[in-house]
N, CA, C and O atoms as a GROMACS GRO file, in nm:
protein
  376
    1MET      N    1   0.081  -0.124  -0.002
    1MET     CA    2  -0.004  -0.018  -0.021
    1MET      C    3   0.066   0.121  -0.017
    1MET      O    4   0.182   0.114   0.025
    2ARG      N    5   0.024   0.236  -0.048
    2ARG     CA    6   0.108   0.314  -0.055
    2ARG      C    7   0.025   0.435   0.042
    2ARG      O    8  -0.097   0.454   0.046
    3GLY      N    9   0.146   0.514   0.124
    3GLY     CA   10   0.077   0.639   0.201
    3GLY      C   11   0.206   0.720   0.197
    3GLY      O   12   0.309   0.690   0.135
    4VAL      N   13   0.180   0.846   0.286
    4VAL     CA   14   0.279   0.944   0.332
    4VAL      C   15   0.319   0.967   0.481
    4VAL      O   16   0.226   0.941   0.557
    5ILE      N   17   0.420   1.005   0.535
    5ILE     CA   18   0.464   1.000   0.679
    5ILE      C   19   0.352   1.135   0.727
    5ILE      O   20   0.369   1.253   0.699
    6ALA      N   21   0.255   1.084   0.794
    6ALA     CA   22   0.193   1.186   0.895
    6ALA      C   23   0.266   1.245   0.996
    6ALA      O   24   0.236   1.363   1.016
    7ARG      N   25   0.348   1.200   1.063
    7ARG     CA   26   0.444   1.257   1.171
    7ARG      C   27   0.535   1.144   1.232
    7ARG      O   28   0.537   1.022   1.216
    8LEU      N   29   0.604   1.223   1.303
    8LEU     CA   30   0.704   1.126   1.309
    8LEU      C   31   0.748   1.172   1.495
    8LEU      O   32   0.748   1.285   1.543
    9VAL      N   33   0.776   1.066   1.552
    9VAL     CA   34   0.853   1.105   1.709
    9VAL      C   35   1.007   1.061   1.714
    9VAL      O   36   1.034   0.942   1.725
   10ASP      N   37   1.107   1.160   1.705
   10ASP     CA   38   1.217   1.140   1.640
   10ASP      C   39   1.263   1.056   1.770
   10ASP      O   40   1.310   0.942   1.760
   11ALA      N   41   1.247   1.119   1.887
   11ALA     CA   42   1.330   1.096   2.003
   11ALA      C   43   1.287   0.936   2.048
   11ALA      O   44   1.364   0.879   2.124
   12ASP      N   45   1.172   0.870   2.003
   12ASP     CA   46   1.120   0.748   2.024
   12ASP      C   47   1.166   0.668   1.904
   12ASP      O   48   1.193   0.548   1.915
   13LYS      N   49   1.175   0.726   1.800
   13LYS     CA   50   1.134   0.649   1.653
   13LYS      C   51   1.047   0.554   1.587
   13LYS      O   52   1.071   0.439   1.548
   14PHE      N   53   0.945   0.621   1.581
   14PHE     CA   54   0.857   0.588   1.571
   14PHE      C   55   0.747   0.691   1.484
   14PHE      O   56   0.761   0.811   1.506
   15GLY      N   57   0.663   0.659   1.406
   15GLY     CA   58   0.580   0.760   1.341
   15GLY      C   59   0.451   0.711   1.325
   15GLY      O   60   0.403   0.636   1.410
   16PHE      N   61   0.391   0.746   1.225
   16PHE     CA   62   0.240   0.712   1.168
   16PHE      C   63   0.248   0.772   1.015
   16PHE      O   64   0.289   0.879   0.970
   17ILE      N   65   0.190   0.657   0.954
   17ILE     CA   66   0.173   0.697   0.777
   17ILE      C   67   0.009   0.714   0.770
   17ILE      O   68  -0.075   0.650   0.832
   18ARG      N   69  -0.008   0.806   0.688
   18ARG     CA   70  -0.141   0.823   0.636
   18ARG      C   71  -0.178   0.744   0.487
   18ARG      O   72  -0.162   0.784   0.372
   19GLY      N   73  -0.227   0.631   0.533
   19GLY     CA   74  -0.242   0.517   0.366
   19GLY      C   75  -0.321   0.584   0.294
   19GLY      O   76  -0.395   0.675   0.331
   20GLN      N   77  -0.308   0.535   0.171
   20GLN     CA   78  -0.404   0.573   0.036
   20GLN      C   79  -0.561   0.571   0.096
   20GLN      O   80  -0.652   0.647   0.061
   21ASP      N   81  -0.567   0.476   0.184
   21ASP     CA   82  -0.726   0.426   0.231
   21ASP      C   83  -0.781   0.501   0.339
   21ASP      O   84  -0.887   0.471   0.396
   22GLY      N   85  -0.687   0.628   0.376
   22GLY     CA   86  -0.751   0.722   0.484
   22GLY      C   87  -0.733   0.698   0.601
   22GLY      O   88  -0.783   0.774   0.685
   23GLN      N   89  -0.667   0.603   0.635
   23GLN     CA   90  -0.637   0.507   0.766
   23GLN      C   91  -0.503   0.558   0.810
   23GLN      O   92  -0.416   0.592   0.730
   24GLU      N   93  -0.489   0.562   0.946
   24GLU     CA   94  -0.348   0.588   0.986
   24GLU      C   95  -0.306   0.527   1.061
   24GLU      O   96  -0.362   0.525   1.170
   25TYR      N   97  -0.143   0.417   1.029
   25TYR     CA   98  -0.073   0.334   1.048
   25TYR      C   99   0.044   0.368   1.144
   25TYR      O  100   0.134   0.443   1.104
   26PHE      N  101   0.045   0.322   1.253
   26PHE     CA  102   0.197   0.287   1.348
   26PHE      C  103   0.267   0.228   1.255
   26PHE      O  104   0.235   0.129   1.189
   27PHE      N  105   0.411   0.322   1.248
   27PHE     CA  106   0.507   0.214   1.277
   27PHE      C  107   0.640   0.266   1.331
   27PHE      O  108   0.662   0.386   1.345
   28HIS      N  109   0.741   0.154   1.366
   28HIS     CA  110   0.860   0.168   1.440
   28HIS      C  111   0.956   0.185   1.363
   28HIS      O  112   0.924   0.184   1.244
   29MET      N  113   1.091   0.204   1.390
   29MET     CA  114   1.199   0.164   1.322
   29MET      C  115   1.233   0.045   1.258
   29MET      O  116   1.288   0.016   1.151
   30THR      N  117   1.191  -0.010   1.340
   30THR     CA  118   1.218  -0.151   1.295
   30THR      C  119   1.119  -0.230   1.228
   30THR      O  120   1.116  -0.353   1.234
   31ALA      N  121   1.047  -0.168   1.170
   31ALA     CA  122   0.939  -0.186   1.045
   31ALA      C  123   1.046  -0.120   0.897
   31ALA      O  124   1.012  -0.162   0.786
   32LEU      N  125   1.117  -0.063   0.901
   32LEU     CA  126   1.173   0.012   0.806
   32LEU      C  127   1.256  -0.124   0.699
   32LEU      O  128   1.276  -0.245   0.713
   33ASN      N  129   1.276  -0.051   0.625
   33ASN     CA  130   1.336  -0.177   0.480
   33ASN      C  131   1.427  -0.102   0.409
   33ASN      O  132   1.372  -0.027   0.328
   34GLY      N  133   1.551  -0.097   0.412
   34GLY     CA  134   1.616  -0.021   0.303
   34GLY      C  135   1.622   0.140   0.341
   34GLY      O  136   1.690   0.217   0.273
   35VAL      N  137   1.564   0.174   0.427
   35VAL     CA  138   1.553   0.341   0.467
   35VAL      C  139   1.604   0.337   0.626
   35VAL      O  140   1.577   0.242   0.700
   36ALA      N  141   1.680   0.453   0.668
   36ALA     CA  142   1.689   0.476   0.790
   36ALA      C  143   1.592   0.571   0.843
   36ALA      O  144   1.544   0.662   0.776
   37PHE      N  145   1.569   0.554   0.941
   37PHE     CA  146   1.443   0.647   1.046
   37PHE      C  147   1.491   0.821   0.999
   37PHE      O  148   1.411   0.914   0.985
   38GLU      N  149   1.600   0.826   0.987
   38GLU     CA  150   1.643   0.968   1.001
   38GLU      C  151   1.645   0.994   0.852
   38GLU      O  152   1.714   1.091   0.822
   39GLN      N  153   1.587   0.930   0.749
   39GLN     CA  154   1.578   0.967   0.576
   39GLN      C  155   1.413   1.010   0.603
   39GLN      O  156   1.369   1.104   0.535
   40LEU      N  157   1.341   0.955   0.681
   40LEU     CA  158   1.178   0.998   0.654
   40LEU      C  159   1.187   1.154   0.699
   40LEU      O  160   1.291   1.211   0.731
   41ASP      N  161   1.060   1.212   0.695
   41ASP     CA  162   1.008   1.313   0.716
   41ASP      C  163   0.866   1.345   0.689
   41ASP      O  164   0.803   1.274   0.610
   42GLU      N  165   0.819   1.430   0.737
   42GLU     CA  166   0.657   1.463   0.716
   42GLU      C  167   0.647   1.524   0.558
   42GLU      O  168   0.706   1.610   0.493
   43GLY      N  169   0.522   1.413   0.532
   43GLY     CA  170   0.505   1.404   0.361
   43GLY      C  171   0.542   1.348   0.270
   43GLY      O  172   0.506   1.365   0.154
   44VAL      N  173   0.661   1.231   0.331
   44VAL     CA  174   0.782   1.141   0.214
   44VAL      C  175   0.682   1.072   0.221
   44VAL      O  176   0.616   1.050   0.323
   45ALA      N  177   0.652   1.014   0.071
   45ALA     CA  178   0.592   0.918   0.042
   45ALA      C  179   0.654   0.786   0.016
   45ALA      O  180   0.751   0.781  -0.060
   46VAL      N  181   0.601   0.662   0.080
   46VAL     CA  182   0.629   0.569   0.134
   46VAL      C  183   0.520   0.402   0.071
   46VAL      O  184   0.398   0.398   0.058
   47ASP      N  185   0.592   0.321   0.053
   47ASP     CA  186   0.543   0.182   0.036
   47ASP      C  187   0.528   0.081   0.176
   47ASP      O  188   0.633   0.033   0.221
   48PHE      N  189   0.424   0.056   0.231
   48PHE     CA  190   0.425  -0.025   0.339
   48PHE      C  191   0.323  -0.149   0.345
   48PHE      O  192   0.243  -0.136   0.253
   49THR      N  193   0.298  -0.259   0.418
   49THR     CA  194   0.219  -0.348   0.398
   49THR      C  195   0.164  -0.328   0.538
   49THR      O  196   0.237  -0.316   0.637
   50PRO      N  197   0.041  -0.326   0.541
   50PRO     CA  198  -0.046  -0.328   0.675
   50PRO      C  199  -0.031  -0.429   0.779
   50PRO      O  200  -0.043  -0.549   0.754
   51GLY      N  201  -0.009  -0.389   0.880
   51GLY     CA  202   0.031  -0.542   0.958
   51GLY      C  203  -0.112  -0.615   0.962
   51GLY      O  204  -0.203  -0.555   0.903
   52PRO      N  205  -0.144  -0.741   1.026
   52PRO     CA  206  -0.241  -0.799   1.081
   52PRO      C  207  -0.322  -0.741   1.186
   52PRO      O  208  -0.279  -0.716   1.299
   53PRO      N  209  -0.472  -0.713   1.135
   53PRO     CA  210  -0.526  -0.650   1.233
   53PRO      C  211  -0.522  -0.684   1.400
   53PRO      O  212  -0.513  -0.792   1.459
   54GLY      N  213  -0.530  -0.575   1.439
   54GLY     CA  214  -0.513  -0.607   1.637
   54GLY      C  215  -0.393  -0.680   1.653
   54GLY      O  216  -0.387  -0.786   1.716
   55GLU      N  217  -0.274  -0.611   1.585
   55GLU     CA  218  -0.152  -0.613   1.622
   55GLU      C  219  -0.070  -0.554   1.748
   55GLU      O  220   0.029  -0.586   1.813
   56GLY      N  221  -0.170  -0.446   1.745
   56GLY     CA  222  -0.073  -0.312   1.850
   56GLY      C  223  -0.109  -0.386   1.988
   56GLY      O  224  -0.175  -0.489   2.003
   57ASP      N  225  -0.050  -0.308   2.081
   57ASP     CA  226  -0.008  -0.391   2.216
   57ASP      C  227  -0.170  -0.363   2.297
   57ASP      O  228  -0.207  -0.448   2.378
   58ARG      N  229  -0.252  -0.250   2.272
   58ARG     CA  230  -0.372  -0.251   2.340
   58ARG      C  231  -0.462  -0.213   2.255
   58ARG      O  232  -0.441  -0.135   2.162
   59PRO      N  233  -0.609  -0.286   2.292
   59PRO     CA  234  -0.747  -0.230   2.199
   59PRO      C  235  -0.781  -0.122   2.160
   59PRO      O  236  -0.795  -0.027   2.237
   60GLY      N  237  -0.803  -0.114   2.019
   60GLY     CA  238  -0.798   0.048   1.973
   60GLY      C  239  -0.705   0.120   1.923
   60GLY      O  240  -0.729   0.230   1.872
   61GLU      N  241  -0.584   0.068   1.931
   61GLU     CA  242  -0.448   0.115   1.903
   61GLU      C  243  -0.487   0.130   1.754
   61GLU      O  244  -0.585   0.071   1.709
   62HIS      N  245  -0.407   0.209   1.676
   62HIS     CA  246  -0.374   0.212   1.532
   62HIS      C  247  -0.330   0.106   1.502
   62HIS      O  248  -0.274   0.024   1.575
   63ALA      N  249  -0.363   0.097   1.336
   63ALA     CA  250  -0.324  -0.074   1.295
   63ALA      C  251  -0.161  -0.028   1.261
   63ALA      O  252  -0.124   0.089   1.256
   64ARG      N  253  -0.080  -0.140   1.239
   64ARG     CA  254   0.036  -0.151   1.225
   64ARG      C  255   0.080  -0.148   1.060
   64ARG      O  256   0.013  -0.195   0.968
   65ALA      N  257   0.198  -0.086   1.050
   65ALA     CA  258   0.282  -0.064   0.904
   65ALA      C  259   0.399  -0.180   0.927
   65ALA      O  260   0.455  -0.197   1.035
   66VAL      N  261   0.422  -0.248   0.823
   66VAL     CA  262   0.511  -0.332   0.816
   66VAL      C  263   0.626  -0.327   0.690
   66VAL      O  264   0.580  -0.281   0.585
   67ASN      N  265   0.747  -0.362   0.685
   67ASN     CA  266   0.796  -0.340   0.546
   67ASN      C  267   0.800  -0.212   0.523
   67ASN      O  268   0.756  -0.194   0.410
   68VAL      N  269   0.833  -0.100   0.578
   68VAL     CA  270   0.789   0.069   0.528
   68VAL      C  271   0.914   0.052   0.458
   68VAL      O  272   1.006  -0.017   0.502
   69ARG      N  273   0.919   0.140   0.305
   69ARG     CA  274   1.009   0.171   0.227
   69ARG      C  275   0.965   0.299   0.167
   69ARG      O  276   0.847   0.334   0.170
   70LEU      N  277   1.075   0.381   0.105
   70LEU     CA  278   1.075   0.504   0.026
   70LEU      C  279   0.970   0.424  -0.092
   70LEU      O  280   0.960   0.303  -0.110
   71LEU      N  281   0.905   0.528  -0.158
   71LEU     CA  282   0.818   0.501  -0.231
   71LEU      C  283   0.933   0.547  -0.403
   71LEU      O  284   0.973   0.656  -0.443
   72ALA      N  285   0.947   0.438  -0.447
   72ALA     CA  286   1.034   0.425  -0.578
   72ALA      C  287   0.976   0.555  -0.675
   72ALA      O  288   0.861   0.555  -0.720
   73GLU      N  289   1.071   0.661  -0.699
   73GLU     CA  290   1.033   0.794  -0.782
   73GLU      C  291   1.062   0.772  -0.939
   73GLU      O  292   1.143   0.692  -0.987
   74GLU      N  293   1.006   0.830  -0.983
   74GLU     CA  294   1.018   0.839  -1.148
   74GLU      C  295   1.133   0.937  -1.165
   74GLU      O  296   1.139   1.037  -1.093
   75PRO      N  297   1.239   0.909  -1.270
   75PRO     CA  298   1.324   1.027  -1.301
   75PRO      C  299   1.248   1.135  -1.327
   75PRO      O  300   1.141   1.129  -1.388
   76GLY      N  301   1.307   1.252  -1.277
   76GLY     CA  302   1.256   1.362  -1.356
   76GLY      C  303   1.379   1.496  -1.381
   76GLY      O  304   1.499   1.504  -1.356
   77ALA      N  305   1.287   1.583  -1.438
   77ALA     CA  306   1.374   1.662  -1.519
   77ALA      C  307   1.436   1.778  -1.406
   77ALA      O  308   1.376   1.818  -1.306
   78VAL      N  309   1.552   1.814  -1.443
   78VAL     CA  310   1.646   1.924  -1.365
   78VAL      C  311   1.640   2.063  -1.430
   78VAL      O  312   1.703   2.121  -1.518
   79ASP      N  313   1.526   2.096  -1.341
   79ASP     CA  314   1.567   2.274  -1.406
   79ASP      C  315   1.443   2.288  -1.517
   79ASP      O  316   1.450   2.365  -1.614
   80ASN      N  317   1.344   2.214  -1.492
   80ASN     CA  318   1.275   2.181  -1.611
   80ASN      C  319   1.303   2.165  -1.734
   80ASN      O  320   1.235   2.208  -1.827
   81GLU      N  321   1.443   2.077  -1.750
   81GLU     CA  322   1.494   2.037  -1.867
   81GLU      C  323   1.389   1.912  -1.891
   81GLU      O  324   1.320   1.844  -1.814
   82THR      N  325   1.410   1.912  -2.045
   82THR     CA  326   1.368   1.785  -2.099
   82THR      C  327   1.418   1.675  -2.111
   82THR      O  328   1.514   1.664  -2.186
   83LEU      N  329   1.372   1.567  -2.044
   83LEU     CA  330   1.482   1.428  -2.064
   83LEU      C  331   1.485   1.372  -2.190
   83LEU      O  332   1.383   1.341  -2.252
   84GLN      N  333   1.613   1.356  -2.237
   84GLN     CA  334   1.620   1.294  -2.354
   84GLN      C  335   1.635   1.120  -2.293
   84GLN      O  336   1.658   1.073  -2.181
   85GLU      N  337   1.607   1.052  -2.441
   85GLU     CA  338   1.539   0.945  -2.449
   85GLU      C  339   1.645   0.864  -2.356
   85GLU      O  340   1.609   0.814  -2.249
   86GLU      N  341   1.764   0.855  -2.398
   86GLU     CA  342   1.842   0.787  -2.344
   86GLU      C  343   1.875   0.790  -2.181
   86GLU      O  344   1.930   0.703  -2.114
   87LYS      N  345   1.823   0.921  -2.139
   87LYS     CA  346   1.832   0.944  -1.976
   87LYS      C  347   1.732   0.866  -1.902
   87LYS      O  348   1.750   0.818  -1.790
   88LEU      N  349   1.604   0.854  -1.985
   88LEU     CA  350   1.506   0.773  -1.948
   88LEU      C  351   1.539   0.634  -1.936
   88LEU      O  352   1.537   0.584  -1.823
   89HIS      N  353   1.565   0.576  -2.021
   89HIS     CA  354   1.614   0.449  -2.107
   89HIS      C  355   1.710   0.429  -2.120
   89HIS      O  356   1.715   0.386  -2.234
   90PRO      N  357   1.854   0.427  -2.060
   90PRO     CA  358   1.994   0.393  -2.066
   90PRO      C  359   2.024   0.250  -2.154
   90PRO      O  360   2.125   0.227  -2.220
   91GLU      N  361   1.914   0.166  -2.137
   91GLU     CA  362   1.938   0.039  -2.157
   91GLU      C  363   1.875   0.039  -2.336
   91GLU      O  364   1.887  -0.065  -2.402
   92ARG      N  365   1.830   0.127  -2.381
   92ARG     CA  366   1.779   0.123  -2.526
   92ARG      C  367   1.905   0.176  -2.607
   92ARG      O  368   1.911   0.147  -2.727
   93GLY      N  369   2.010   0.256  -2.546
   93GLY     CA  370   2.094   0.290  -2.619
   93GLY      C  371   2.238   0.204  -2.636
   93GLY      O  372   2.343   0.233  -2.694
   94ARG      N  373   2.205   0.113  -2.576
   94ARG     CA  374   2.324   0.014  -2.619
   94ARG      C  375   2.313  -0.080  -2.672
   94ARG      O  376   2.412  -0.147  -2.700
   0.00000   0.00000   0.00000
């Protein structure tokens, strides 16, 4: 599932993701995959897997997010420069 970082608690290394379904998911730094907690900031797009229902420590807690990773970005133009075909698809030029 995709979402964005809604808020972070730096001191305790956890935060919340607003999923594309509108639900808020709790995550701890141990749920990160290929990204350091320090690389995250509010508004950063991520992919994650919703954890099993009822996985929280107490009833009524936020759903959990696991396998949290940065959303793969498409290559973009620098300074409104149009990208050349070889920059978009370098394997075609070989």
